[in-house]
PDB file of N, CA, C and O in Angstrom:
ATOM      1  N   UNK A   1     -61.985 -41.457 -23.241  1.00  0.00           N
ATOM      2  CA  UNK A   1     -63.399 -42.059 -22.657  1.00  0.00           C
ATOM      3  C   UNK A   1     -64.023 -42.491 -23.997  1.00  0.00           C
ATOM      4  O   UNK A   1     -64.324 -41.714 -24.903  1.00  0.00           O
ATOM      5  N   UNK A   2     -64.211 -44.109 -24.010  1.00  0.00           N
ATOM      6  CA  UNK A   2     -65.032 -44.373 -25.226  1.00  0.00           C
ATOM      7  C   UNK A   2     -66.660 -44.773 -24.988  1.00  0.00           C
ATOM      8  O   UNK A   2     -67.222 -45.024 -23.922  1.00  0.00           O
ATOM      9  N   UNK A   3     -67.106 -44.748 -26.087  1.00  0.00           N
ATOM     10  CA  UNK A   3     -68.524 -45.329 -25.890  1.00  0.00           C
ATOM     11  C   UNK A   3     -68.676 -46.570 -26.371  1.00  0.00           C
ATOM     12  O   UNK A   3     -67.671 -47.238 -26.613  1.00  0.00           O
ATOM     13  N   UNK A   4     -70.050 -47.119 -26.606  1.00  0.00           N
ATOM     14  CA  UNK A   4     -70.177 -48.581 -26.623  1.00  0.00           C
ATOM     15  C   UNK A   4     -69.942 -48.798 -28.300  1.00  0.00           C
ATOM     16  O   UNK A   4     -70.104 -49.880 -28.862  1.00  0.00           O
ATOM     17  N   UNK A   5     -69.522 -47.527 -28.982  1.00  0.00           N
ATOM     18  CA  UNK A   5     -69.374 -48.029 -30.141  1.00  0.00           C
ATOM     19  C   UNK A   5     -67.877 -47.812 -30.561  1.00  0.00           C
ATOM     20  O   UNK A   5     -67.452 -47.776 -31.715  1.00  0.00           O
ATOM     21  N   UNK A   6     -67.158 -47.675 -29.395  1.00  0.00           N
ATOM     22  CA  UNK A   6     -65.494 -47.323 -29.550  1.00  0.00           C
ATOM     23  C   UNK A   6     -65.361 -45.748 -30.236  1.00  0.00           C
ATOM     24  O   UNK A   6     -64.334 -45.469 -30.855  1.00  0.00           O
ATOM     25  N   UNK A   7     -66.396 -44.800 -30.096  1.00  0.00           N
ATOM     26  CA  UNK A   7     -66.091 -43.523 -30.183  1.00  0.00           C
ATOM     27  C   UNK A   7     -65.539 -43.114 -28.950  1.00  0.00           C
ATOM     28  O   UNK A   7     -65.848 -43.544 -27.838  1.00  0.00           O
ATOM     29  N   UNK A   8     -64.341 -41.884 -29.346  1.00  0.00           N
ATOM     30  CA  UNK A   8     -64.161 -41.387 -28.365  1.00  0.00           C
ATOM     31  C   UNK A   8     -64.938 -40.083 -27.927  1.00  0.00           C
ATOM     32  O   UNK A   8     -65.207 -39.179 -28.718  1.00  0.00           O
ATOM     33  N   UNK A   9     -65.336 -40.076 -26.319  1.00  0.00           N
ATOM     34  CA  UNK A   9     -66.286 -38.724 -26.089  1.00  0.00           C
ATOM     35  C   UNK A   9     -65.103 -38.366 -25.244  1.00  0.00           C
ATOM     36  O   UNK A   9     -64.213 -39.078 -24.779  1.00  0.00           O
ATOM     37  N   UNK A  10     -65.322 -37.084 -25.165  1.00  0.00           N
ATOM     38  CA  UNK A  10     -64.524 -36.080 -24.414  1.00  0.00           C
ATOM     39  C   UNK A  10     -64.979 -35.980 -23.154  1.00  0.00           C
ATOM     40  O   UNK A  10     -66.146 -35.732 -22.854  1.00  0.00           O
ATOM     41  N   UNK A  11     -63.909 -36.204 -22.256  1.00  0.00           N
ATOM     42  CA  UNK A  11     -64.329 -35.887 -20.571  1.00  0.00           C
ATOM     43  C   UNK A  11     -64.082 -34.370 -20.202  1.00  0.00           C
ATOM     44  O   UNK A  11     -63.116 -33.722 -19.799  1.00  0.00           O
ATOM     45  N   UNK A  12     -65.182 -34.145 -20.471  1.00  0.00           N
ATOM     46  CA  UNK A  12     -65.063 -32.366 -19.915  1.00  0.00           C
ATOM     47  C   UNK A  12     -64.754 -31.981 -18.513  1.00  0.00           C
ATOM     48  O   UNK A  12     -64.242 -30.938 -18.109  1.00  0.00           O
ATOM     49  N   UNK A  13     -65.186 -33.079 -17.812  1.00  0.00           N
ATOM     50  CA  UNK A  13     -65.117 -32.986 -16.294  1.00  0.00           C
ATOM     51  C   UNK A  13     -63.214 -32.925 -16.028  1.00  0.00           C
ATOM     52  O   UNK A  13     -62.522 -32.121 -15.405  1.00  0.00           O
ATOM     53  N   UNK A  14     -62.940 -33.888 -16.643  1.00  0.00           N
ATOM     54  CA  UNK A  14     -61.409 -33.936 -16.456  1.00  0.00           C
ATOM     55  C   UNK A  14     -60.515 -33.529 -17.531  1.00  0.00           C
ATOM     56  O   UNK A  14     -59.940 -34.308 -18.291  1.00  0.00           O
ATOM     57  N   UNK A  15     -60.422 -32.062 -17.547  1.00  0.00           N
ATOM     58  CA  UNK A  15     -59.830 -31.626 -19.324  1.00  0.00           C
ATOM     59  C   UNK A  15     -58.242 -31.878 -18.554  1.00  0.00           C
ATOM     60  O   UNK A  15     -57.917 -31.875 -17.366  1.00  0.00           O
ATOM     61  N   UNK A  16     -57.378 -32.109 -19.941  1.00  0.00           N
ATOM     62  CA  UNK A  16     -55.695 -32.569 -19.795  1.00  0.00           C
ATOM     63  C   UNK A  16     -55.466 -31.108 -20.085  1.00  0.00           C
ATOM     64  O   UNK A  16     -55.989 -30.406 -20.951  1.00  0.00           O
ATOM     65  N   UNK A  17     -54.497 -30.785 -19.095  1.00  0.00           N
ATOM     66  CA  UNK A  17     -53.759 -29.295 -19.013  1.00  0.00           C
ATOM     67  C   UNK A  17     -51.765 -29.516 -18.963  1.00  0.00           C
ATOM     68  O   UNK A  17     -50.888 -30.159 -18.385  1.00  0.00           O
ATOM     69  N   UNK A  18     -52.014 -28.213 -20.267  1.00  0.00           N
ATOM     70  CA  UNK A  18     -50.282 -28.664 -20.437  1.00  0.00           C
ATOM     71  C   UNK A  18     -49.566 -27.752 -19.125  1.00  0.00           C
ATOM     72  O   UNK A  18     -50.091 -27.397 -18.070  1.00  0.00           O
ATOM     73  N   UNK A  19     -48.445 -27.572 -19.531  1.00  0.00           N
ATOM     74  CA  UNK A  19     -47.677 -26.898 -18.524  1.00  0.00           C
ATOM     75  C   UNK A  19     -47.821 -25.186 -18.696  1.00  0.00           C
ATOM     76  O   UNK A  19     -48.032 -24.674 -19.795  1.00  0.00           O
ATOM     77  N   UNK A  20     -47.701 -24.554 -17.687  1.00  0.00           N
ATOM     78  CA  UNK A  20     -47.671 -23.026 -17.733  1.00  0.00           C
ATOM     79  C   UNK A  20     -46.764 -22.724 -18.902  1.00  0.00           C
ATOM     80  O   UNK A  20     -45.934 -23.446 -19.455  1.00  0.00           O
ATOM     81  N   UNK A  21     -47.086 -21.621 -19.113  1.00  0.00           N
ATOM     82  CA  UNK A  21     -45.878 -20.993 -20.227  1.00  0.00           C
ATOM     83  C   UNK A  21     -45.486 -19.687 -20.055  1.00  0.00           C
ATOM     84  O   UNK A  21     -46.362 -18.838 -19.898  1.00  0.00           O
ATOM     85  N   UNK A  22     -44.246 -19.353 -20.058  1.00  0.00           N
ATOM     86  CA  UNK A  22     -44.368 -17.830 -19.640  1.00  0.00           C
ATOM     87  C   UNK A  22     -42.566 -17.231 -20.638  1.00  0.00           C
ATOM     88  O   UNK A  22     -41.398 -17.537 -20.397  1.00  0.00           O
ATOM     89  N   UNK A  23     -42.970 -16.629 -21.356  1.00  0.00           N
ATOM     90  CA  UNK A  23     -41.865 -16.161 -22.459  1.00  0.00           C
ATOM     91  C   UNK A  23     -41.886 -14.645 -22.402  1.00  0.00           C
ATOM     92  O   UNK A  23     -42.889 -13.931 -22.402  1.00  0.00           O
ATOM     93  N   UNK A  24     -40.284 -14.171 -22.342  1.00  0.00           N
ATOM     94  CA  UNK A  24     -40.280 -12.622 -22.196  1.00  0.00           C
ATOM     95  C   UNK A  24     -39.011 -12.408 -23.007  1.00  0.00           C
ATOM     96  O   UNK A  24     -38.185 -13.321 -22.987  1.00  0.00           O
ATOM     97  N   UNK A  25     -38.778 -11.416 -23.652  1.00  0.00           N
ATOM     98  CA  UNK A  25     -37.362 -10.693 -24.401  1.00  0.00           C
ATOM     99  C   UNK A  25     -37.257  -9.506 -23.497  1.00  0.00           C
ATOM    100  O   UNK A  25     -38.083  -9.197 -22.639  1.00  0.00           O
ATOM    101  N   UNK A  26     -36.110  -8.855 -23.797  1.00  0.00           N
ATOM    102  CA  UNK A  26     -35.569  -7.646 -22.891  1.00  0.00           C
ATOM    103  C   UNK A  26     -34.601  -7.188 -23.973  1.00  0.00           C
ATOM    104  O   UNK A  26     -33.935  -7.994 -24.623  1.00  0.00           O
ATOM    105  N   UNK A  27     -34.543  -5.863 -24.148  1.00  0.00           N
ATOM    106  CA  UNK A  27     -33.503  -5.017 -24.695  1.00  0.00           C
ATOM    107  C   UNK A  27     -33.135  -3.934 -23.872  1.00  0.00           C
ATOM    108  O   UNK A  27     -33.882  -3.402 -23.051  1.00  0.00           O
ATOM    109  N   UNK A  28     -31.821  -3.580 -24.139  1.00  0.00           N
ATOM    110  CA  UNK A  28     -31.760  -2.307 -23.763  1.00  0.00           C
ATOM    111  C   UNK A  28     -30.840  -1.495 -24.306  1.00  0.00           C
ATOM    112  O   UNK A  28     -29.745  -2.031 -24.479  1.00  0.00           O
ATOM    113  N   UNK A  29     -30.959  -0.108 -24.705  1.00  0.00           N
ATOM    114  CA  UNK A  29     -30.286   0.414 -25.552  1.00  0.00           C
ATOM    115  C   UNK A  29     -29.628   1.926 -25.037  1.00  0.00           C
ATOM    116  O   UNK A  29     -30.137   2.503 -24.077  1.00  0.00           O
ATOM    117  N   UNK A  30     -28.592   2.436 -25.680  1.00  0.00           N
ATOM    118  CA  UNK A  30     -28.113   3.303 -25.717  1.00  0.00           C
ATOM    119  C   UNK A  30     -27.414   4.473 -26.430  1.00  0.00           C
ATOM    120  O   UNK A  30     -26.282   4.130 -26.772  1.00  0.00           O
ATOM    121  N   UNK A  31     -27.637   5.437 -26.688  1.00  0.00           N
ATOM    122  CA  UNK A  31     -27.208   6.223 -27.649  1.00  0.00           C
ATOM    123  C   UNK A  31     -26.578   7.444 -27.558  1.00  0.00           C
ATOM    124  O   UNK A  31     -27.049   8.204 -26.711  1.00  0.00           O
ATOM    125  N   UNK A  32     -25.577   7.864 -28.244  1.00  0.00           N
ATOM    126  CA  UNK A  32     -24.637   9.464 -27.945  1.00  0.00           C
ATOM    127  C   UNK A  32     -24.298   9.902 -29.089  1.00  0.00           C
ATOM    128  O   UNK A  32     -24.284   9.035 -29.963  1.00  0.00           O
ATOM    129  N   UNK A  33     -23.969  11.113 -29.460  1.00  0.00           N
ATOM    130  CA  UNK A  33     -23.708  11.523 -30.464  1.00  0.00           C
ATOM    131  C   UNK A  33     -22.162  11.633 -30.270  1.00  0.00           C
ATOM    132  O   UNK A  33     -21.819  11.974 -29.138  1.00  0.00           O
ATOM    133  N   UNK A  34     -21.007  11.366 -31.330  1.00  0.00           N
ATOM    134  CA  UNK A  34     -19.693  11.317 -31.091  1.00  0.00           C
ATOM    135  C   UNK A  34     -18.911  11.951 -32.034  1.00  0.00           C
ATOM    136  O   UNK A  34     -19.532  12.393 -33.000  1.00  0.00           O
ATOM    137  N   UNK A  35     -17.736  12.112 -32.018  1.00  0.00           N
ATOM    138  CA  UNK A  35     -16.814  12.948 -33.371  1.00  0.00           C
ATOM    139  C   UNK A  35     -17.371  14.089 -33.469  1.00  0.00           C
ATOM    140  O   UNK A  35     -17.636  14.349 -34.643  1.00  0.00           O
ATOM    141  N   UNK A  36     -17.724  15.050 -32.595  1.00  0.00           N
ATOM    142  CA  UNK A  36     -18.289  16.234 -32.427  1.00  0.00           C
ATOM    143  C   UNK A  36     -19.321  16.380 -33.004  1.00  0.00           C
ATOM    144  O   UNK A  36     -19.521  17.282 -33.818  1.00  0.00           O
ATOM    145  N   UNK A  37     -20.180  15.474 -32.657  1.00  0.00           N
ATOM    146  CA  UNK A  37     -21.754  15.380 -32.837  1.00  0.00           C
ATOM    147  C   UNK A  37     -21.981  15.137 -34.095  1.00  0.00           C
ATOM    148  O   UNK A  37     -23.081  15.418 -34.572  1.00  0.00           O
ATOM    149  N   UNK A  38     -20.880  14.513 -34.941  1.00  0.00           N
ATOM    150  CA  UNK A  38     -21.031  14.317 -36.464  1.00  0.00           C
ATOM    151  C   UNK A  38     -22.134  12.666 -36.784  1.00  0.00           C
ATOM    152  O   UNK A  38     -22.893  12.383 -37.711  1.00  0.00           O
ATOM    153  N   UNK A  39     -21.784  12.003 -35.696  1.00  0.00           N
ATOM    154  CA  UNK A  39     -21.900  10.372 -35.664  1.00  0.00           C
ATOM    155  C   UNK A  39     -22.823  10.103 -34.763  1.00  0.00           C
ATOM    156  O   UNK A  39     -22.589  10.646 -33.683  1.00  0.00           O
ATOM    157  N   UNK A  40     -23.825   9.442 -34.801  1.00  0.00           N
ATOM    158  CA  UNK A  40     -25.022   8.902 -33.944  1.00  0.00           C
ATOM    159  C   UNK A  40     -24.431   7.541 -33.712  1.00  0.00           C
ATOM    160  O   UNK A  40     -24.102   6.845 -34.673  1.00  0.00           O
ATOM    161  N   UNK A  41     -24.280   7.127 -32.442  1.00  0.00           N
ATOM    162  CA  UNK A  41     -23.402   5.898 -32.129  1.00  0.00           C
ATOM    163  C   UNK A  41     -24.535   5.327 -31.314  1.00  0.00           C
ATOM    164  O   UNK A  41     -24.972   6.176 -30.537  1.00  0.00           O
ATOM    165  N   UNK A  42     -25.184   4.105 -31.233  1.00  0.00           N
ATOM    166  CA  UNK A  42     -26.013   3.176 -30.891  1.00  0.00           C
ATOM    167  C   UNK A  42     -25.685   2.024 -30.066  1.00  0.00           C
ATOM    168  O   UNK A  42     -25.085   1.186 -30.739  1.00  0.00           O
ATOM    169  N   UNK A  43     -25.805   1.779 -29.219  1.00  0.00           N
ATOM    170  CA  UNK A  43     -25.238  -0.018 -28.768  1.00  0.00           C
ATOM    171  C   UNK A  43     -26.657  -0.356 -27.990  1.00  0.00           C
ATOM    172  O   UNK A  43     -27.430   0.333 -27.325  1.00  0.00           O
ATOM    173  N   UNK A  44     -26.636  -1.587 -28.344  1.00  0.00           N
ATOM    174  CA  UNK A  44     -27.777  -2.544 -28.048  1.00  0.00           C
ATOM    175  C   UNK A  44     -27.798  -3.755 -27.625  1.00  0.00           C
ATOM    176  O   UNK A  44     -27.422  -4.639 -28.394  1.00  0.00           O
ATOM    177  N   UNK A  45     -28.145  -4.010 -26.595  1.00  0.00           N
ATOM    178  CA  UNK A  45     -28.243  -5.785 -25.899  1.00  0.00           C
ATOM    179  C   UNK A  45     -29.445  -6.096 -25.990  1.00  0.00           C
ATOM    180  O   UNK A  45     -30.353  -5.408 -25.523  1.00  0.00           O
ATOM    181  N   UNK A  46     -29.613  -7.258 -26.651  1.00  0.00           N
ATOM    182  CA  UNK A  46     -31.098  -8.003 -26.782  1.00  0.00           C
ATOM    183  C   UNK A  46     -31.132  -8.983 -26.201  1.00  0.00           C
ATOM    184  O   UNK A  46     -30.068  -9.602 -26.237  1.00  0.00           O
ATOM    185  N   UNK A  47     -32.161  -9.572 -25.477  1.00  0.00           N
ATOM    186  CA  UNK A  47     -31.969 -11.068 -24.710  1.00  0.00           C
ATOM    187  C   UNK A  47     -33.214 -11.716 -24.979  1.00  0.00           C
ATOM    188  O   UNK A  47     -34.251 -11.268 -24.488  1.00  0.00           O
ATOM    189  N   UNK A  48     -33.211 -12.816 -25.776  1.00  0.00           N
ATOM    190  CA  UNK A  48     -34.371 -13.602 -26.079  1.00  0.00           C
ATOM    191  C   UNK A  48     -34.706 -14.890 -25.250  1.00  0.00           C
ATOM    192  O   UNK A  48     -33.857 -15.645 -24.777  1.00  0.00           O
ATOM    193  N   UNK A  49     -35.762 -15.002 -25.165  1.00  0.00           N
ATOM    194  CA  UNK A  49     -36.709 -16.277 -23.941  1.00  0.00           C
ATOM    195  C   UNK A  49     -35.764 -16.231 -23.005  1.00  0.00           C
ATOM    196  O   UNK A  49     -34.892 -17.099 -23.025  1.00  0.00           O
ATOM    197  N   UNK A  50     -35.750 -15.237 -22.028  1.00  0.00           N
ATOM    198  CA  UNK A  50     -35.371 -15.173 -20.790  1.00  0.00           C
ATOM    199  C   UNK A  50     -35.506 -16.138 -19.753  1.00  0.00           C
ATOM    200  O   UNK A  50     -34.627 -16.507 -18.974  1.00  0.00           O
ATOM    201  N   UNK A  51     -37.132 -16.649 -19.840  1.00  0.00           N
ATOM    202  CA  UNK A  51     -37.744 -17.401 -18.816  1.00  0.00           C
ATOM    203  C   UNK A  51     -37.820 -19.139 -18.942  1.00  0.00           C
ATOM    204  O   UNK A  51     -38.447 -20.023 -18.358  1.00  0.00           O
ATOM    205  N   UNK A  52     -36.687 -19.072 -20.184  1.00  0.00           N
ATOM    206  CA  UNK A  52     -36.796 -20.682 -20.580  1.00  0.00           C
ATOM    207  C   UNK A  52     -35.979 -21.534 -19.251  1.00  0.00           C
ATOM    208  O   UNK A  52     -34.754 -21.628 -19.322  1.00  0.00           O
ATOM    209  N   UNK A  53     -36.543 -22.002 -18.330  1.00  0.00           N
ATOM    210  CA  UNK A  53     -35.947 -22.742 -17.363  1.00  0.00           C
ATOM    211  C   UNK A  53     -35.405 -23.730 -17.786  1.00  0.00           C
ATOM    212  O   UNK A  53     -34.228 -23.817 -17.437  1.00  0.00           O
ATOM    213  N   UNK A  54     -35.982 -24.977 -18.753  1.00  0.00           N
ATOM    214  CA  UNK A  54     -35.276 -25.944 -19.013  1.00  0.00           C
ATOM    215  C   UNK A  54     -35.486 -26.325 -20.683  1.00  0.00           C
ATOM    216  O   UNK A  54     -36.418 -26.940 -21.201  1.00  0.00           O
ATOM    217  N   UNK A  55     -34.568 -25.875 -21.163  1.00  0.00           N
ATOM    218  CA  UNK A  55     -34.665 -25.727 -22.845  1.00  0.00           C
ATOM    219  C   UNK A  55     -34.552 -27.189 -23.130  1.00  0.00           C
ATOM    220  O   UNK A  55     -34.607 -27.307 -24.354  1.00  0.00           O
ATOM    221  N   UNK A  56     -34.395 -28.563 -22.460  1.00  0.00           N
ATOM    222  CA  UNK A  56     -34.204 -29.394 -23.175  1.00  0.00           C
ATOM    223  C   UNK A  56     -35.786 -30.445 -23.135  1.00  0.00           C
ATOM    224  O   UNK A  56     -35.872 -31.526 -23.717  1.00  0.00           O
ATOM    225  N   UNK A  57     -36.666 -29.948 -22.497  1.00  0.00           N
ATOM    226  CA  UNK A  57     -38.086 -30.585 -22.372  1.00  0.00           C
ATOM    227  C   UNK A  57     -38.792 -29.824 -23.506  1.00  0.00           C
ATOM    228  O   UNK A  57     -38.667 -28.656 -23.874  1.00  0.00           O
ATOM    229  N   UNK A  58     -39.489 -30.722 -23.905  1.00  0.00           N
ATOM    230  CA  UNK A  58     -40.469 -30.700 -25.096  1.00  0.00           C
ATOM    231  C   UNK A  58     -41.566 -30.437 -24.626  1.00  0.00           C
ATOM    232  O   UNK A  58     -42.141 -31.088 -23.754  1.00  0.00           O
ATOM    233  N   UNK A  59     -42.027 -29.278 -25.262  1.00  0.00           N
ATOM    234  CA  UNK A  59     -43.459 -28.765 -24.690  1.00  0.00           C
ATOM    235  C   UNK A  59     -44.812 -29.395 -25.298  1.00  0.00           C
ATOM    236  O   UNK A  59     -45.182 -29.155 -26.447  1.00  0.00           O
ATOM    237  N   UNK A  60     -45.467 -30.176 -24.455  1.00  0.00           N
ATOM    238  CA  UNK A  60     -46.681 -30.910 -25.227  1.00  0.00           C
ATOM    239  C   UNK A  60     -47.784 -29.603 -25.564  1.00  0.00           C
ATOM    240  O   UNK A  60     -47.997 -28.560 -24.946  1.00  0.00           O
ATOM    241  N   UNK A  61     -48.225 -30.019 -26.508  1.00  0.00           N
ATOM    242  CA  UNK A  61     -49.355 -29.075 -27.222  1.00  0.00           C
ATOM    243  C   UNK A  61     -50.644 -29.760 -27.731  1.00  0.00           C
ATOM    244  O   UNK A  61     -51.588 -29.082 -28.136  1.00  0.00           O
ATOM    245  N   UNK A  62     -50.678 -31.254 -27.703  1.00  0.00           N
ATOM    246  CA  UNK A  62     -51.806 -31.749 -27.863  1.00  0.00           C
ATOM    247  C   UNK A  62     -51.781 -33.224 -27.297  1.00  0.00           C
ATOM    248  O   UNK A  62     -50.802 -33.960 -27.418  1.00  0.00           O
ATOM    249  N   UNK A  63     -52.852 -33.550 -26.722  1.00  0.00           N
ATOM    250  CA  UNK A  63     -53.195 -34.902 -25.994  1.00  0.00           C
ATOM    251  C   UNK A  63     -54.214 -35.773 -26.719  1.00  0.00           C
ATOM    252  O   UNK A  63     -55.168 -35.170 -27.210  1.00  0.00           O
ATOM    253  N   UNK A  64     -54.166 -37.018 -26.856  1.00  0.00           N
ATOM    254  CA  UNK A  64     -54.998 -38.045 -26.927  1.00  0.00           C
ATOM    255  C   UNK A  64     -55.807 -38.332 -26.185  1.00  0.00           C
ATOM    256  O   UNK A  64     -55.382 -38.107 -25.052  1.00  0.00           O
ATOM    257  N   UNK A  65     -57.106 -38.848 -26.165  1.00  0.00           N
ATOM    258  CA  UNK A  65     -58.430 -39.206 -25.478  1.00  0.00           C
ATOM    259  C   UNK A  65     -57.546 -39.742 -24.269  1.00  0.00           C
ATOM    260  O   UNK A  65     -57.774 -39.363 -23.120  1.00  0.00           O
ATOM    261  N   UNK A  66     -56.495 -40.671 -24.583  1.00  0.00           N
ATOM    262  CA  UNK A  66     -56.349 -41.458 -23.064  1.00  0.00           C
ATOM    263  C   UNK A  66     -55.236 -40.646 -22.279  1.00  0.00           C
ATOM    264  O   UNK A  66     -54.777 -41.034 -21.204  1.00  0.00           O
ATOM    265  N   UNK A  67     -54.891 -39.607 -22.850  1.00  0.00           N
ATOM    266  CA  UNK A  67     -54.019 -38.626 -22.053  1.00  0.00           C
ATOM    267  C   UNK A  67     -52.560 -38.478 -22.634  1.00  0.00           C
ATOM    268  O   UNK A  67     -51.701 -37.662 -22.299  1.00  0.00           O
ATOM    269  N   UNK A  68     -52.497 -39.402 -23.523  1.00  0.00           N
ATOM    270  CA  UNK A  68     -50.703 -39.740 -24.123  1.00  0.00           C
ATOM    271  C   UNK A  68     -50.593 -38.248 -24.800  1.00  0.00           C
ATOM    272  O   UNK A  68     -51.451 -37.380 -24.961  1.00  0.00           O
ATOM    273  N   UNK A  69     -49.680 -38.277 -25.017  1.00  0.00           N
ATOM    274  CA  UNK A  69     -49.128 -36.724 -25.829  1.00  0.00           C
ATOM    275  C   UNK A  69     -48.855 -37.368 -27.177  1.00  0.00           C
ATOM    276  O   UNK A  69     -48.139 -38.334 -27.438  1.00  0.00           O
ATOM    277  N   UNK A  70     -49.881 -36.308 -28.281  1.00  0.00           N
ATOM    278  CA  UNK A  70     -49.301 -36.821 -29.768  1.00  0.00           C
ATOM    279  C   UNK A  70     -49.026 -35.512 -30.562  1.00  0.00           C
ATOM    280  O   UNK A  70     -49.242 -35.419 -31.770  1.00  0.00           O
ATOM    281  N   UNK A  71     -48.509 -34.462 -29.753  1.00  0.00           N
ATOM    282  CA  UNK A  71     -47.748 -33.518 -30.579  1.00  0.00           C
ATOM    283  C   UNK A  71     -47.049 -32.789 -29.829  1.00  0.00           C
ATOM    284  O   UNK A  71     -47.688 -32.330 -28.882  1.00  0.00           O
ATOM    285  N   UNK A  72     -46.092 -32.530 -29.874  1.00  0.00           N
ATOM    286  CA  UNK A  72     -45.120 -31.520 -28.983  1.00  0.00           C
ATOM    287  C   UNK A  72     -44.381 -30.502 -29.859  1.00  0.00           C
ATOM    288  O   UNK A  72     -44.215 -30.655 -31.069  1.00  0.00           O
ATOM    289  N   UNK A  73     -43.913 -29.353 -29.086  1.00  0.00           N
ATOM    290  CA  UNK A  73     -43.220 -28.104 -29.552  1.00  0.00           C
ATOM    291  C   UNK A  73     -41.923 -28.278 -28.987  1.00  0.00           C
ATOM    292  O   UNK A  73     -41.676 -28.674 -27.848  1.00  0.00           O
ATOM    293  N   UNK A  74     -40.959 -27.885 -30.051  1.00  0.00           N
ATOM    294  CA  UNK A  74     -39.358 -27.907 -29.535  1.00  0.00           C
ATOM    295  C   UNK A  74     -39.388 -26.210 -28.984  1.00  0.00           C
ATOM    296  O   UNK A  74     -39.749 -25.269 -29.692  1.00  0.00           O
ATOM    297  N   UNK A  75     -38.988 -26.123 -27.775  1.00  0.00           N
ATOM    298  CA  UNK A  75     -38.788 -24.497 -27.162  1.00  0.00           C
ATOM    299  C   UNK A  75     -37.604 -24.012 -27.995  1.00  0.00           C
ATOM    300  O   UNK A  75     -36.687 -24.726 -28.401  1.00  0.00           O
ATOM    301  N   UNK A  76     -37.736 -22.790 -28.180  1.00  0.00           N
ATOM    302  CA  UNK A  76     -36.889 -21.912 -29.064  1.00  0.00           C
ATOM    303  C   UNK A  76     -35.512 -22.095 -27.945  1.00  0.00           C
ATOM    304  O   UNK A  76     -35.536 -22.618 -26.831  1.00  0.00           O
ATOM    305  N   UNK A  77     -34.399 -21.506 -28.631  1.00  0.00           N
ATOM    306  CA  UNK A  77     -33.229 -21.496 -27.909  1.00  0.00           C
ATOM    307  C   UNK A  77     -33.095 -20.205 -27.290  1.00  0.00           C
ATOM    308  O   UNK A  77     -33.599 -19.253 -27.886  1.00  0.00           O
ATOM    309  N   UNK A  78     -32.479 -19.999 -26.153  1.00  0.00           N
ATOM    310  CA  UNK A  78     -32.115 -18.601 -25.263  1.00  0.00           C
ATOM    311  C   UNK A  78     -30.833 -17.864 -26.308  1.00  0.00           C
ATOM    312  O   UNK A  78     -29.795 -18.374 -26.731  1.00  0.00           O
ATOM    313  N   UNK A  79     -31.286 -16.747 -26.466  1.00  0.00           N
ATOM    314  CA  UNK A  79     -29.784 -15.966 -27.215  1.00  0.00           C
ATOM    315  C   UNK A  79     -29.813 -14.747 -26.754  1.00  0.00           C
ATOM    316  O   UNK A  79     -30.772 -14.146 -26.271  1.00  0.00           O
ATOM    317  N   UNK A  80     -28.576 -14.341 -26.939  1.00  0.00           N
ATOM    318  CA  UNK A  80     -27.962 -12.935 -26.767  1.00  0.00           C
ATOM    319  C   UNK A  80     -27.321 -12.426 -27.679  1.00  0.00           C
ATOM    320  O   UNK A  80     -26.518 -13.121 -28.301  1.00  0.00           O
ATOM    321  N   UNK A  81     -27.543 -10.862 -28.044  1.00  0.00           N
ATOM    322  CA  UNK A  81     -27.160 -10.096 -29.109  1.00  0.00           C
ATOM    323  C   UNK A  81     -26.567  -8.861 -28.650  1.00  0.00           C
ATOM    324  O   UNK A  81     -27.169  -8.270 -27.753  1.00  0.00           O
ATOM    325  N   UNK A  82     -25.439  -8.336 -29.125  1.00  0.00           N
ATOM    326  CA  UNK A  82     -24.981  -6.931 -28.858  1.00  0.00           C
ATOM    327  C   UNK A  82     -24.491  -6.272 -29.967  1.00  0.00           C
ATOM    328  O   UNK A  82     -23.473  -6.729 -30.488  1.00  0.00           O
ATOM    329  N   UNK A  83     -25.078  -5.166 -30.489  1.00  0.00           N
ATOM    330  CA  UNK A  83     -25.106  -4.644 -31.770  1.00  0.00           C
ATOM    331  C   UNK A  83     -24.577  -3.163 -31.535  1.00  0.00           C
ATOM    332  O   UNK A  83     -24.638  -2.674 -30.407  1.00  0.00           O
ATOM    333  N   UNK A  84     -24.028  -2.416 -32.668  1.00  0.00           N
ATOM    334  CA  UNK A  84     -23.568  -1.026 -32.526  1.00  0.00           C
ATOM    335  C   UNK A  84     -24.112  -0.619 -33.930  1.00  0.00           C
ATOM    336  O   UNK A  84     -24.207  -1.276 -34.966  1.00  0.00           O
ATOM    337  N   UNK A  85     -24.411   0.565 -33.662  1.00  0.00           N
ATOM    338  CA  UNK A  85     -24.903   1.059 -35.255  1.00  0.00           C
ATOM    339  C   UNK A  85     -24.508   2.580 -35.103  1.00  0.00           C
ATOM    340  O   UNK A  85     -24.686   3.325 -34.138  1.00  0.00           O
ATOM    341  N   UNK A  86     -23.819   2.875 -36.540  1.00  0.00           N
ATOM    342  CA  UNK A  86     -23.417   4.313 -36.397  1.00  0.00           C
ATOM    343  C   UNK A  86     -24.209   4.859 -37.565  1.00  0.00           C
ATOM    344  O   UNK A  86     -24.504   4.193 -38.558  1.00  0.00           O
ATOM    345  N   UNK A  87     -24.538   6.170 -37.359  1.00  0.00           N
ATOM    346  CA  UNK A  87     -25.223   6.821 -38.273  1.00  0.00           C
ATOM    347  C   UNK A  87     -24.657   8.580 -38.609  1.00  0.00           C
ATOM    348  O   UNK A  87     -24.535   9.594 -37.921  1.00  0.00           O
ATOM    349  N   UNK A  88     -24.417   8.209 -40.083  1.00  0.00           N
ATOM    350  CA  UNK A  88     -23.534   9.595 -40.377  1.00  0.00           C
ATOM    351  C   UNK A  88     -24.344  10.809 -41.130  1.00  0.00           C
ATOM    352  O   UNK A  88     -23.771  11.867 -41.387  1.00  0.00           O
TER     353      UNK A  88
END
């Protein structure tokens, strides 16, 4: 909204809201002693960004007074890792 001088006046009665955001990671770990209990073995599975419903959509983070999007955030990729660790 603009006043008579052309200055932008925020419309607090009608805020511009972005989409909801839900982020979650998960990891599962299992460990066991092997080779006559001389070595600790740990296997771990990690999943990042589990709730990424549509990763191709940019996420708006700033809007202009006219409602146009002026800044976006590119969503992080969904990734999976499986690691093994041996301790002697």
